[in-house]
N, C-alpha and C positions, 0 to 999 in steps of 0.2 A: 597432388596438393602439397604445398610446402610445409616444412616443419612448423613455421609460425602459424599457418592457417590451421593445421591440425591441432596445435595447442590452443588457438583461439576457439575452435569448435569444442574442445574439451572443456575449456573455461565456461563457455555458454551452456553446455550440457549440465555441468555441475551446478551452475547458477539456477537453471530452470528446475533442477532436482531439489533445490532448496538449500544448498550449501552456502555458508557465509563466505564473504570475501577472504577471511583468514583461512578457512578450511580449503578453499580453492587454491589460494596462494601456496599453501603447504603441499597440496597434491600435484601442482604443476611447476613448483619451484620458481615462483615469481613473488614480487612484493604485492601487498594488498592494493596499493595504489595503481599498480599496473593491471591487476585483475579488474579493478573498477573501470579503468580506461578501456579495456577490452570489452567488457560487458556493455558499456555505453556506446562504443563504436559499433558493436554487432547489433545492438537494439535499434540503432539509428540507420542501419542499412536500408536500402530502398526496396519497395515492392511488397508483394504478398507475404514474403518471409518476415518482413518487419512487423506486419500486423499480427502474424501468428506468434512471433517472439514477444511482442509487446503484451499480447493477451496473456501469455505464459508468465511474463514478469509481473503483471498485475495480479495474477492468481497467487504467485509466490508471495508477493507483498501482502496480499490480503490474508493469506494463511498465517504469516508471521505476525501481523498486527492483531489478528483475532486471538492467537495464542497468548500474546502479551496482554491483551484486554482481559481474557479469561483469568489469567494469573492475578490480575489486579482488581477485578470486579468485587470479589468477596471482601478483601481488605478495605476497599473503598466504602462499601456498604457498612462496615463496622466502624467507620470514622477515620480511617487512615488517610490523611490529607494528601500525602505524596501519591498514593495509589489513585485517589480520586482525580488528582491533576493529570496523572498519566492517562487514565481512562478518558478524561475530557479532551486531552490532546489527540488521542487516537481517534475518537469520534469526530473531532474537527478535521483531521487529516482525511478520514474516509469520506466525510461530507464534501471536501474539496475534490477528492479523487473521483467521486461519482457524480459531481455536479449538483448536489442537493443542498448547497449552503444557503440558498434562498428560501428553503422550505420553512425556516423558522421566522422569516420576516412576517410582518403583519399582513393579513389578507387585503387585497385591493377592495375598495368600496364597491358595493353592488354585486359582488360575486357570491357564489354559493358558500364559499369558505367564510366570507364576511358575515353572512347570515348565520352560519353555524356558530361562529365566535360570539355573535350577539346573543344567541339562544343560550349558549353555555354561561355567559356572563349573568343572565337573568336567573339561572338555576341555583 
């Protein structure tokens, strides 16, 4: 394996372990933008490896966003508007990531969810 390939593997390992681009850049003596390019290139490589790496990247992203959400949830509940907006954005991003953005849409007429919504409105 070449030096560049070894370095790229190290970058990816650090990324999967949860290191930030800045931390990775310092560890492998690269610029943060170069680290970003390596991560994107490695995650877009073909085959089963891409699937495994993509799943790991999603897990890292999810852990980071949940940590940020936890840090801002209590202040948001106390009325901190900036924290509330951060929480809203995180929830929106997670909704897009997991494909649940349509769950908040009005239920289709004649479905069980429509009936449930009608019963709730009467109560």
